[in-house]
N, C-alpha and C positions, 0 to 999 in steps of 0.2 A: 089298059086296066085288066086285072084278073076277071074272069067270068066263071071259071070251072069250080071255084072255090065256094063251098056251101056256107062258110062262116069265117068270122074272124079267127076263131080257135083253129081252123084248119090253116089258115095262113101262117099261124105261129106255132103249128104242130110239127111233128117228126118228119113229115113228107112234105111240108109246106115251103114255098120259095124262100122264105128267110133262112131256114135251116139248110137248104141247097146252096145258097149264096155264101153263107158264113159257115166255114167248117167247124168252129168252136162254139156255135150256137148251141144252147142246151134248152129244149122246150120245157116250160114251167107252167104247171096247171094254175098257179097263182097270177102268172102274167096273163094267160088266156082268160081268166075270170074278170080281171080288171079291164082288159081290152074290150070284151063283150059288153061290159057295163058302160064303158065310155062310148062305144058305138051306139048303143041303145039310147044314151042321152043325147047324142048328136042327131040321131034320126027322129027322136021324138020331142025335141026342144024342151029337154028337162035340165034340171040342176042336180049335179052329182057330187057328193063329196066322198072322196075314196082315199083311204089310207092304205099304202103299200109298203110292206116291211122290206128292209135292206135285202137287195139281191133279187127283188121281183122282176126287175127290169122294166120299170115303169115308163121309161122313155119310149121303147119300142111299143109298149101297150097303149100309148096314146098316139104316136106317130102313124101306126098301121091303120086304125080307124079313122083318124084325121084325113089322111091321104086317100083311103079307101071311100069315104063317104061322098067325095065329089062336092063338098060345101066349101064356101069361103070361111076360113078359119084363122083366128089369131092365137098363136101359141106364145105364152109368156113364161120366162123362167126368171130365177133369182138374181143372177149376175151377168155382166157382160162376157165373162169367161165361159159361162155355161151357154149362153147365147151362141157364141162363136163355134163351141163344141157341137150343139145341136145342128147348126146350119151347116158347117163344113164337113162334119164327120157322120153323125147319126142320119141326118135327113137323106144325104146321097145313098146310102146303104139301103134304106128303106124304099126309096124311089125305084132304084134299081131291081130290088127283090119284087116290088109290085108291078114293075114295067108300066109305070104310069106317066103320063105327060103333064101332071099337075105342075103348076108354076109356083116356085116359092121364092121368097124374098127375104132379106134381113134388114131390119130397120131399128136404128139406135137414135138416142137423143142427139140434139143438134151439136153439143159439145164434143161429139165424137167424129164429126166431119170437118175437113179442111175447108176453109173459105178462101178462095183465090184472091179475092178483092182485099180481105184482111191481111193475108200473106204478102201482097204487094205493099201495103202500107207498113206492115211490120218490118220489112227489109229496110225502110228508111227511118225507123223510130229510133230515137237517141237512147232509149232505156235499155236497147238490146245491143249496144255497141261492144260491151265487155266481152272478153274471149269466150267464157264458157257459153253464154247465151248466143253469141254470134256463130259459135260452133254448132250448136243445136239448130240454129236457124237454117245454116247451110245444109245440113242432113235433111231437113224438112223440105227445103227448096228443091233439092235434088230429086227427092222422092215425089214431089208434086208434079213433076214433069212426066212421071210414067204411070202413076196410079190411076187406076179405072174407077175405083170406088170412093177415094177421098177419106176412107175409114183410117183413123189415126192408129188403130190397133196393128196396122201393118208396118209401123215405124217402131224397129225393135231397139234402136241405138240412142233413143232420147228418153231419159227418165220420165215417168208418169207425172212427177211433181215438178217438171221444169216449167219455168215461168213463161216459156215461149208458147206453150199451148194456149194460154189465156189471150194471147195476142192474134192467133191464126186460125182458131176454130170458129165454126159457124156461130152467129150470134142473132137471136131473134130481133133484137133492136136494130142492128145493122142491116142484116140480110132481108128483112121483110120490107125495105124500102128499095130493093132492086127493082128495075125496069123488067117487063116480061121477057124481053129478048135476052137479058143478062141471066135469067134464071135457066136458060138452056144449057149454061156451062156450070151450073151450081150443083155440087155433089148432094147436098141435102134435098134439093129439089128433085134430083134424078131418083134418089133413093125412095123418096115418098111417092113419086110417079109410078116407080116399078111396084111398089107396094099396093097402090091403088088397083093395078092391072094383075095382082098375083091371087092364086087360089089360097095359099098359105103363107102367112107372114110371121116371122119369128122376132119377137120383141123381148124387152125385159120389163120387170115390175115397175121400175122407175118410169119408163116411158108409158106403160099402161096407166099408172095411176096419175101421171101428169095429164094424160089424155082425159081421164075420167073427170079430173078436178076442173079443167078447162070447160068440159060440157056442163058440169054442175054450176059454174060461174056464168055459163052462156056466152063463152069467149070463143067458140069455134072447136076445132078438133085437131089432133095430130095423127090419128090413125084411121085408116079405112073402115067402112062399115063391114060387118061380118055376121055370119049365120051362127057362129059358135065361138066361144072363148075357151081355151085349155089353159089352165094356170098350174105349172108345175112349181115345186118348192112353195107350195101355197101357204105354209106355216109362216113365211116372212111377210106375207101380204098385209096383215093389219098394221104393222109397224111402219111399213113403207107408205102405205096409204095415208097414214097420220101425218107424215111429212108433207104430203101434197095437198091434203085437204086442210092443212094449216097454214101458217105464214111464217116467214123467216127473213131477217135482215141481218147481214153479216158485215164484218170489217172487210172481208175480200170483195163484196159487192160494191161497198163504198170506195175502197181504194182503186178498184178496176174503173169505176166511173171518173174518179179524179184523174187516174192516168189516161183514159181515153180521151178526156176532155182536153188534156195538154197536146195529145197527138192530133186531135181534130182541129184544135185552134191553130196550130201551126200550118195546117194545110188549108183551111176554109175561113179563118179570120185572123190573119197575122198581124193585123192592126190592134187586136184586142189583147194586149199583153196582161191587162187586169184580170182577164178570163183565166189565164195560166197561174197568175197569183192566187185567185180565189181557190182553184183546184188544189194548189199545194198547201193552202191553209186549211182545207178540208182534210187532206191527208194528214197533216199535223194533229188536226183535232180528233181524227179517229184514233190515232196512236195514243194521244194523252187520254182518251176515254178508257182504253185498255189498261193504262197505267194507273187508273183510279181504283181498279179492282185489286185483289190480292195477287201476289207475284205468281204463286203457285196456280196452275190451271184448276179450274173447278166448274161445277154446275149447281144451280140452286133456284129456287122460285124467286122471281124478280122482286116480290114484296120483301124479301129478306135484306136487299141492298137498297131499294128505291130511295130510302131516307137518308142514306149516307151522304154528307155534305160534299165530299170530293166528287162522288159519282153524279149527284144532282147537278153540281156545277159543271162538270165536263159534259154531261148529257145536254145541258142547255146550250153550251158553247158549240157542240157538234151539230145540234138542230139548227142553231142560227146560221152556221157556216153552210150547211146543206140548202137551207132556205134561200140564202144569198145566191149561192151558185145556180139554184134552180131558176130564180128570177132573172139573172143575167143570161143564162142559156136560153130563155123565153125569148129575149130580145134578139138573139143571133141565130135561133134556130132555122130561120129561112135560108141562111147562107149556104146550107149543104145538108146532105143526108147524114153525115157523121154527127154534126152538132145537133140536129134534130133528134137523132137516136139518143144522145147524152141527155138532151132535155127531157125526153119521155122518161128515161131511167130515173132521173132526179126527181121528177114528180111521183114516180112509183115508190121510190125509197122514202120520200118525205111523208107520203101517205102511210106507209108501213110503219115508220117510226111513230106516227101520230097514233095509229091504232094501238100499237104496243103500249105507249106511255100514257094512254088515255085515263082521265081521272075515275072514270066509270068503266072498268076493264070488262071485255065480254066474258061473261061467266061460262059460256060454252067451251072456252078454250083455257088451257093452261099456259099462264105467262111465266117464261123461264129464261134464264140466261146461260150461256157456256162461255168460259174464257179458255183459250188455248195459250201456247207460250208467248205468242206475240199478236194473236187476234182475239175475236169474240163473235158470238151470234146471239141475237135476240129473237126468241122463238114464241110462237103462238101455236100450241098443238091441241087439236080438238080432244075433249073428254073421251069420246068414242067416235068411231068412223062409221058405226052401224047404219046411222040415218043416211048420210050422203052416199055410202057404198050401195045400200039397198035402192035408193033413188036412181043411181047410176045403172044398176042391173035392170030395174024396171023400165027405164028409158030405152033399153035396148032389147027388144024381144028376141033373145038367142039362147042357145045352149050354154051352159056354164058348167065347166068341169074343173073341180079343185083337187089336186092330188099332191101327196108328199109322204115321205116315211114317217112323219110326226104331225098327225092332226088330232088324234084321239087321246083322251086321258082315261085310262082304264076301260078302253073300248067305247067311251062315250064322245061324240062329236059336239056337244052342246057348247062347250067353251069357244071353239073355232067358229061355229055358226053364230053365236051371239056377238062375237066381235065384229063380224062383218054384215050383221043384220039379215042373215040367211033364215028364212022360216020354213019354207017348203022345199026340202030336197031328198034325193034318193041317197042312201048311205051304204057304203061298202068298206069293210075292213079286211084286208088281205094279209095274212101272216107272211113272214119271211120264209122262203124255201130252204134256208140255212138250217142245218141241224144244230141248234144251240144245245139241245139236251146232251148231245155227245161231244160236241167240239168246244164248248165254253163252259165256265164256271163263274159264279158270283161269290167273291169273298168278302166277308163283313168282319173286319179286325175287331177284336174285343179290347176293352180296357181303355178306349180312347176317351179324353174329356169332351165336354160339350163344346161346340165349335167356337163360342164366344170366349173360351179360356184363352189367356194370353199365350200359353204355350202349346196350343192346339196344332199348329202347323208343324212344329218340330216333333211332336208326339206321333202326328200322323205319318211323317217321313220315317220316323224310327220304325213304325209298324211295316211300312212298305219295303224297307231295305232287303229283308229276307226274301221278298217276292222278286225283287230285281235281280238278286243273286240267283234264285232259282230259274229264272227265265234267261239268265245270262244277258242282261240289258234288255233290248227290244221292247222298250215301254214308253207309252205316252203318260205323262202326268199333266192332267187338266185342272186348272185352278179357276175359281170364281173371281178372283181379283189379282191384280198386278203386285199388290203388297204381299199376298201369300205366295205368288211365284217367286218373288225375289228372296224372300225368307227361306223358302225350300232350296232355292239355289245355294245360299250360303250355308245351309245345313248339310247338303249332299256334297259339296265340294270335299274331295279327298275321301269319301266313304267307299268308293269301289273304283275299279280300273276302266269301267266302260265309259265311252265318250259322252259328255254332257252337251246338249244343244239347247239353247235358250231362246224363245221368242224375242224379237227385237235386236239380236246380235248380228243377224243377216236377214235378207228378205225372205218371205215365207216359201217361195217356191225352191230357193236354195237350201233352206233348212230341210225341207221334205225330201229334196234329192240327196242331201247328205245323209239323213237318217236311213233312207232306203239303201244307199250304196255302202254304209258302213256296216249295217247288219246287225249291230249289237249296241246301238245307241240308246241313250235316254233323253227324251226330248221333253222340255218343260213348256207349256203353252197355256194360253187363256184366250177368251173371246173368240177370234176367228178360227181358232183350232178345234172348236167344238162342233163345227159343220163344214161339210164341203171338202173334207180331207179324205183322201183314198190311198191307203197304203195297204197293198195286198202281199201275202205271202208270209215267209218266216221273219221278216224284219220287224214286225210288230206282233207281239203276243200278250201285251198287258196294256190295259187302259185304266189308270187310277184317277178318280175324281174325288178332290178333297173335301167338297162340301155340296150338299144339295143346293142346286143354282137358284135359290130364291132371289128375286130382284131386290135391290135395296130400297127399304121404305123412305130413305134419304133422298132418292132420286125424285126430282121435282115432278116429273110426269106421273110417276107411279104413286107418289104421295098424294098428289091432287086427286087422282082417280080413286085411291083408297077412301079418302075423305068424301068424295062425291057419292061412292057407293054406300058408305056409312049413313050419309044424310038421307039417301033414298030408302033406308031400311034393310039394305042388302047386307051380305056377309062377304066382305072383300077377301079374307083369306082363302075360303073354300071356293068362291066363285071366281076368283081372279088370280091371287098369288099362288096357290097351290097348283092350278092347271098350268099356268106359265112355267113354273119350275119343272113340272113333270115333262112338258114337251121339250125344254132345254136339256133336261137329263137325258132323254131319248136320243137327242142329237148327239150328245157326247159319247153315249153307249155305241151309237152307230158306227163309230170309228174302229170298232173292235174286229168284227167279223166282216170282211169285204168280199170273200170268195168261198166257194164251196169247199175247198180243202183248208181254209184258215181255221186256226184253233187258238183260243186265247182265254185269258183270265180278266174279268172285270172286278176291280177293287173299289167299293164304295166306303170311304173311310168315315163319313158322317154318321155317329151313333143314333141319331134321330130316325134313321131308317128303320131302327129296332125299337127304339124307346118311346116314340111318338104314335099316336092313334092314326096320324095320316101316312105313316110309313108304308102301309099297305097300298095306298094309292100309287106310290112310286114303284113298288114291287110288281104291282099288277099291270104297269104300263110298260115293263120290260119284256124282252123275248123270254119264253120259259127256259131256264137253265138250272142246273143244280146249284144250291145255295150252301156255302160252308163257313164255319168260323174256325176251322182246324187247319193250321199252317201246312201240316204234314200231308193233308189231302192236296194242297196246291202243289206241294213238291212232288207229290206222285203224279199229278196231272202233267207236269212239265217233263218228268222222266218218261211218261208214255208218249208225250208229243214228240220228243227227240227220237225215241224208238220207231215212231210212225214215219217221220221224215226220212230217217235212215232207210227203212224198208222201201219207201217209195223212190229213194235216189237208186237203191239196189235194182229195183224193177225196171227203172229207165235205162240203166246200163246194160 
């Protein structure tokens, strides 16, 4: 460990070990300020809420103080992909720079690890006999002989949605019944044991929230104890926490139970053919329940469909089939671990179904359903996670650091803090080090109709066409709905010669690779393209946002929360809907400038940014950049950009 450095700032400075190790590392005052604040929070057991604008380098800003502190720390990030990047790429560099012997481990949820016992059973399961599934299973079986971690992310040749994974990954119900000596060869057990012994553990928000929810219900824990928690991409935390502090019963869970019951009956109760028949009947009942809903996928409050005769009839049937299977499994549970596991799951699913359909529903939860093409989920989402999350923090006297590029609304952290029940916290807002004033422009097209107008999307695309021509493609078009995306796709077809890439036509990773390599493409995306997308350089020079990203009041969770706030005397628009939209907009805008040399134009089509009194909230939440309503100014911007890139290319030669 370093001893000669006076401060975290020195470590991240011009002459520090990070700069010496990484030749392209550029010291940033903003990064140093954030790192010092995080180190102070870790040392003094404080809560810190810190926003760091795009380009700050917040990953190093928390890794350096975390490793330098010598404390036991859990670092949580938004996705498994970011988790892997943090552990396999960023963490080793910082460890090497600091010359520290701190031990670090990676821990994911059970479903990310191979279970050798379940794999052995899957190799004999009749449902996996067809050619495609059998091929996937052979690939997994070959990998299982050599893997040291059992992390299924290592398997690149089997699709994420392959049916095989649900047969061979670790299951809490199955794996919790292993004898102790069997655990020595269990991948999830090894991963958790290593985590218990490590100084720093890298997790994701889903695992963190699952752990907090278990502690809240008094059912134990998944993660080791720690002196501090560092939450990256913290803007995602309230929504993810709501999933785990709530309850959910899905067709997938019920079908998995039916399928596993058949498999276990073959091995542990071959004389009980009626058990297999009951499982098959439940599978049929689940599918019939889905067919009682509209054919098109949708989501709504449960109360809107609860009285439909077909749904009521199929729900009663499915409940009876589940109850009968549960009772029969109880009779044979002692015959083996597999059947005992199925029995416990049947009990849990029956309890979840009873809670969801209770005559007097729990008013602290939103009861809603969602249907997919062939499946469904029944959900109970808490009105707010502020109470349980606050209790979870208070139960663990530790430092808490929450950081993201999008936490504040107009410089105010109240919305984020209220969502998580955070009352006493230090706050820090660090602007982006990128020069938005000279390298970016905000264009507000004039003459567009209000967004609810039937021809709005076509009008917006008509206004965007000259921008696409001026930038010679190189454009992200971000939409707030799939309907608008497809309408825009139809309008833009044949309007220019640049390649058009559309979300859903190929996997996201392949879309981004194509966009980057083509260099003049126009990409249409929604939802997942608003955040976590990093395209640097000349390939991306325009980001177009069709509408201010207000959540739909028709969404059952949002609608219930709005009603709840109204009843409590609050103002849901200004206290909830507007802050949520401002943070979502900041995420979309963050796609534009990803590096010091990037230049680009942000186009906000929605006229409400100018015509409504709340438009100023959105403008004040964006990085400071010149605003224009004059198309010729945008064309001049791109002319200067091309000249700048030519000059840079000449200098390199």
